[in-house]
N, C-alpha and C positions, 0 to 999 in steps of 0.2 A: 556855191562852197561845192569845191572838190575832194575828192574820197582821197584819203592815202594807201594804198594799196603796196606801197615797196615796204620791205620787211625788212633793208639794209637801216645796221644804226652806225651812229659818228664813232669814228675809229678814234684809239686813241694813242699818240706817238710822240717824239721827244724835240720840243724845242731846243736847238745848241744855234748858242752866238757864238762869235770870234772869244769870246772868254770859256765856251767850250762850258758851262755853265748847263747842265742838264734839268729842262723843267719840261711837265706835260704838256701838252697842248690838244683840244679836240679839231680832228676833224672830220666836218660835216659832211655830208651826202649831198650832194647836185641834184637836188629834188627841183622838176619843172613839170607845170602843168599843161596838161596835153588833154584834146576831145577823141575818145573811142568811140566807137560803135562795140554795140553788144549784141548779143545772137538777135536781139528781137528786130533790130536794127537803129532803135534808139541810142542818142549821142549821148556819152556821161562824160563829166569835166575829173581826170584821175589826172592825181600827182605822183611819178613816175622818177625814175632815178635815169639820167642820160643816157646809159649802160641799155638797161631795159628799155628805153626808146628804139636805142640804135636797133636792140635785139629783134622787138617788133616789127620796125620798118624792113629787117632782112629776111623776116619770115613770111613776112605779104605778098 
């Protein structure tokens, strides 16, 4: 089971159809499961957002 490390939450936005009636919708975070090595070299399954995964790749 992957641990959910990401602190991101769902975003609230407006749904605007052609009739321009405003209703609320939820924009969910793009969480993906990846394998990350910790300090000891152990591999851990982690759920991170796509932006956080890209930041980890660029930092390494």
